[in-house]
C-alpha positions in Angstrom: 18.8 44.8 -105.2 16.9 43.1 -108.0 13.2 42.5 -108.2 13.5 38.8 -107.6 15.0 39.5 -104.2 11.9 41.4 -102.9 9.9 38.2 -101.9 12.9 36.9 -100.0 13.3 40.2 -98.1 9.5 40.1 -97.3 9.8 36.6 -95.9 12.8 37.7 -93.7 10.9 40.7 -92.3 7.8 38.6 -91.8 9.8 35.9 -89.9 11.5 38.7 -87.9 8.1 40.3 -86.8 6.6 36.8 -86.1 9.6 36.1 -83.9 9.1 39.3 -82.0 5.4 38.5 -81.7 6.0 35.0 -80.4 8.5 36.4 -77.8 5.9 39.0 -76.8 3.2 36.3 -76.5 5.5 34.1 -74.5 6.3 37.1 -72.2 2.6 37.7 -71.7 1.9 34.1 -71.0 4.7 34.0 -68.4 3.2 37.2 -66.8 -0.3 35.7 -66.7 1.1 32.5 -65.2 2.9 34.4 -62.4 -0.2 36.5 -61.8 -2.5 33.5 -61.5 0.0 31.8 -59.2 0.1 34.9 -57.1 -3.7 35.2 -57.0 -3.9 31.5 -56.1 -1.7 31.9 -53.1 -3.3 35.2 -52.1 -7.0 34.1 -52.4 -7.3 30.3 -52.6 -4.3 28.7 -51.0 -5.0 27.8 -47.3 -2.0 26.8 -45.3 -2.1 24.5 -42.3 -2.9 25.9 -38.8 -0.2 24.8 -36.4 -0.9 22.4 -33.6 0.1 25.0 -31.1 -2.4 27.6 -32.5 -5.2 25.0 -32.6 -4.5 24.0 -29.0 -4.7 27.7 -28.0 -8.1 28.1 -29.8 -9.9 24.9 -28.9 -8.7 23.6 -25.5 -10.1 24.6 -22.2 -9.5 23.9 -18.5 -10.9 20.3 -18.9 -8.7 19.5 -21.9 -5.9 17.0 -21.3 -3.5 15.1 -23.5 -2.1 11.6 -23.3 0.7 10.0 -25.4 -0.5 7.1 -27.5 1.3 5.4 -30.4 3.2 8.6 -31.3 0.2 10.8 -30.9 -0.8 13.4 -28.3 -4.5 12.4 -27.9 -6.8 15.3 -26.8 -9.5 14.2 -24.4 -11.8 15.5 -21.7 -13.4 13.9 -18.6 -16.3 15.7 -16.9 -19.1 14.9 -14.5 -19.9 12.2 -12.0 -21.4 8.8 -12.2 -21.0 5.7 -14.4 -18.5 6.3 -17.3 -20.0 7.1 -20.7 -17.5 7.1 -23.5 -18.4 9.2 -26.6 -16.8 8.6 -30.0 -17.2 11.3 -32.8 -17.4 10.8 -36.5 -15.4 11.8 -39.6 -14.1 15.4 -39.7 -15.6 16.1 -36.3 -14.0 16.4 -32.9 -14.9 15.9 -29.2 -16.6 19.3 -29.4 -19.6 17.7 -31.2 -20.5 16.4 -27.8 -20.5 19.7 -26.0 -24.2 20.0 -25.4 -24.6 16.3 -24.4 -21.8 16.8 -21.9 -23.5 19.8 -20.3 -26.8 17.9 -20.1 -25.6 14.5 -18.9 -22.6 15.2 -16.7 -24.8 15.3 -13.5 -25.6 11.6 -14.0 -22.5 10.3 -15.8 -18.8 10.7 -16.1 -18.5 11.9 -19.7 -15.3 10.7 -21.4 -14.6 12.0 -24.9 -11.6 12.1 -27.1 -10.4 13.3 -30.6 -9.9 10.2 -32.5 -6.8 9.8 -34.8 -6.9 12.0 -38.0 -9.2 14.6 -36.5 -9.6 17.3 -33.9 -6.5 18.2 -31.9 -5.2 14.7 -31.9 -4.3 14.9 -35.6 -2.8 12.4 -37.9 -1.8 8.8 -37.0 2.0 8.5 -37.8 1.3 5.1 -39.4 -1.6 6.6 -41.5 -3.7 3.6 -40.5 -7.4 4.6 -40.3 -8.9 1.1 -40.5 -11.8 0.1 -38.2 -9.4 -2.5 -36.7 -6.9 0.3 -35.9 -9.6 2.6 -34.4 -11.0 -0.3 -32.3 -7.5 -0.9 -31.0 -7.1 2.8 -30.3 -10.3 3.0 -28.2 -9.2 0.0 -26.2 -5.8 1.5 -25.5 -7.4 4.7 -24.5 -9.9 3.3 -22.0 -7.1 1.2 -20.6 -5.0 4.4 -20.1 -8.0 5.9 -18.3 -8.2 2.8 -16.1 -11.8 2.1 -17.1 -12.8 -1.6 -17.0 -16.5 -1.3 -18.1 -18.5 1.6 -19.5 -21.4 2.8 -21.6 -20.3 3.4 -25.2 -21.8 5.8 -27.7 -20.7 6.7 -31.2 -21.9 8.8 -34.1 -21.3 8.1 -37.8 -17.7 6.7 -38.1 -17.7 6.8 -34.3 -20.8 4.5 -34.3 -19.0 2.1 -36.7 -16.1 2.0 -34.2 -18.4 1.6 -31.3 -20.3 -1.4 -32.5 -17.1 -3.1 -33.8 -15.5 -2.4 -30.4 -18.5 -4.0 -28.7 -18.2 -7.2 -30.8 -14.4 -7.3 -30.0 -14.8 -6.5 -26.3 -18.3 -7.5 -25.1 -17.2 -7.8 -21.5 -16.4 -4.0 -21.4 -19.5 -2.5 -22.9 -22.5 -2.3 -20.5 -24.8 -0.5 -23.0 -24.3 0.6 -26.5 -25.7 3.7 -28.3 -25.5 4.1 -32.1 -26.3 7.5 -33.5 -26.6 7.5 -37.3 -23.8 4.9 -37.2 -21.8 3.9 -40.3 -20.7 0.4 -41.2 -23.6 -1.3 -42.9 -22.3 -2.8 -46.2 -23.7 -0.7 -49.1 -23.0 0.3 -52.7 -24.3 3.8 -52.2 -22.1 6.8 -53.3 -20.2 8.3 -50.5 -21.0 11.9 -49.3 -19.6 14.5 -51.7 -16.7 15.6 -49.4 -15.5 12.0 -49.1 -16.0 11.4 -52.8 -13.8 14.5 -53.6 -11.1 13.1 -51.3 -11.2 9.8 -53.1 -10.7 11.5 -56.5 -7.0 11.2 -57.4 -7.2 14.5 -59.4 -9.1 16.5 -56.8 -7.5 15.2 -53.6 -4.2 17.0 -54.1 -6.1 20.3 -54.5 -7.8 19.7 -51.2 -4.4 19.8 -49.5 -3.9 23.4 -50.7 -7.4 24.8 -51.5 -10.2 24.4 -49.0 -13.0 26.9 -49.4 -14.9 27.6 -46.2 -18.1 27.4 -48.4 -17.4 23.7 -49.0 -17.2 23.2 -45.2 -20.5 25.0 -44.8 -22.1 23.0 -47.5 -20.9 19.8 -45.8 -22.5 20.9 -42.5 -25.7 21.8 -44.3 -25.8 18.2 -45.5 -25.6 16.7 -42.0 -28.1 19.2 -40.4 -31.8 19.1 -41.2 -32.5 22.6 -39.9 -29.9 24.9 -41.5 -31.0 27.8 -39.3 -29.2 26.1 -36.4 -25.8 26.4 -38.2 -23.9 29.3 -36.8 -20.8 31.1 -38.1 -19.0 29.9 -35.0 -19.8 26.3 -35.8 -18.6 26.6 -39.4 -15.5 28.3 -38.2 -14.6 25.5 -35.8 -15.2 22.8 -38.4 -13.2 24.8 -40.9 -10.2 25.3 -38.7 -10.2 21.7 -37.5 -10.0 20.7 -41.2 -6.9 23.0 -41.5 -5.2 21.6 -38.5 -1.6 20.7 -39.3 -1.6 17.4 -41.2 -5.4 17.2 -41.0 -6.2 17.4 -44.7 -3.8 14.6 -45.7 -5.2 12.5 -42.8 -8.8 13.1 -44.1 -7.7 12.0 -47.6 -6.1 8.9 -46.1 -9.1 8.1 -44.0 -11.5 8.6 -47.1 -9.4 6.1 -49.1 -9.2 3.5 -46.4 -11.4 0.4 -47.1 -13.5 -0.1 -43.9 -13.5 -3.8 -43.2 -15.9 -4.4 -40.4 -17.2 -7.3 -38.2 -20.7 -6.9 -39.7 -20.9 -10.7 -40.2 -20.8 -11.0 -36.4 -23.1 -8.1 -35.5 -25.8 -10.5 -34.1 -23.3 -11.3 -31.3 -24.0 -7.9 -29.7 -26.0 -8.9 -26.6 -25.8 -5.7 -24.5 -28.8 -3.3 -24.4 -28.5 -1.1 -27.5 -30.2 2.2 -28.4 -30.2 3.1 -32.1 -30.8 6.8 -32.6 -31.4 8.2 -36.1 -32.3 11.5 -37.7 -35.1 10.8 -40.2 -33.6 13.3 -42.7 -30.0 11.9 -42.6 -28.6 12.4 -46.2 -25.4 10.6 -45.5 -26.6 7.3 -43.9 -30.1 6.5 -44.7 -32.8 5.5 -42.2 -32.9 2.0 -43.7 -29.5 1.3 -42.1 -31.0 2.1 -38.7 -33.6 -0.5 -39.3 -30.9 -3.1 -40.1 -29.1 -2.3 -36.9 -32.4 -2.7 -35.0 -33.2 -6.0 -36.7 -29.7 -7.5 -36.4 -29.1 -6.6 -32.7 -31.4 -8.6 -30.5 -31.7 -6.4 -27.5 -32.1 -3.1 -29.3 -34.5 -0.1 -29.4 -34.9 2.3 -32.2 -35.7 6.0 -31.9 -36.2 8.1 -35.1 -36.1 11.9 -34.9 -38.4 13.7 -37.2 -36.5 17.0 -36.8 -32.9 15.9 -37.3 -30.3 14.9 -39.8 -27.0 13.0 -39.4 -25.9 14.5 -36.0 -28.9 14.6 -33.6 -26.6 15.3 -30.6 -25.7 18.7 -32.1 -29.0 19.5 -33.8 -31.5 18.4 -31.1 -29.3 18.0 -28.0 -32.0 18.3 -25.3 -34.3 15.7 -26.8 -31.6 13.2 -27.8 -29.7 13.6 -24.5 -32.9 13.0 -22.5 -33.5 9.8 -24.4 -29.9 8.7 -23.6 -30.4 9.5 -19.9 -33.6 7.4 -19.7 -32.0 4.5 -21.6 -28.9 4.4 -19.5 -30.8 4.8 -16.2 -33.2 1.9 -17.0 -32.8 -1.0 -14.7 -31.4 -4.3 -15.9 -27.8 -3.2 -16.6 
């Protein structure tokens, strides 16, 4: 070996050790990747809950199912008297009406269902969550139940469906009840949970990662008095969100453009009760005032101690107002 070869040998050894270092680094990165993947599945990933398991958890002796458009629609009929059909909102289920059912079933036959995308009914095979499709669904459902005319109430998305249904089928709706109803054209930002589902980067994560804390935060937004939020309530909403196919259905629903019949809303002629939580963060009180102004034969009640879902938060007070409204003469 001559002196001039020493630099070459040094370069060779340096490259050799760098090569070893890169391999080692690559091995470490692979290990960390596998570890993170494992931790993701262990702590963050939330798989779907099967339809069978959800039925076991959230049906009771009043629960029934009817086949409609490729779906097994979950519904309950309880009570005696004139029929009152209740339509729930986004990410809810017929359970949102539990208290109203107990309080009103002595005077009315309470008919409630899980609408497509939500509850135990689950996804629409056609993934059509337009207002037109929901209106068609309600009409098919009441026809299946052999109901020709009825009182109709809806909350949030359910309220949107209810007033659009009333415009499309005025001969069937005797009286209409809108509880913090959606559907007034607006350029407001959507609620956070819907905004996340509309984000093309975040939406795929929702299908695999759904922290219970996010569901609780969502419920805190729609309640005014958070002390009324129980662990059981959060657990039910959380598991309903995890129902097989439910997360994709929620994303599809959030990304559906809701074309409505708002330009015809002044055609609603039946007596209408507009009920609104003053502290609704999702749909502002000013929308209640629009409904009250546009619908000729309407009455507005604003609740100082409620948010977006008064039938859950203040059931006794809101149910009594419904009873008085429906039992008024002049049907």
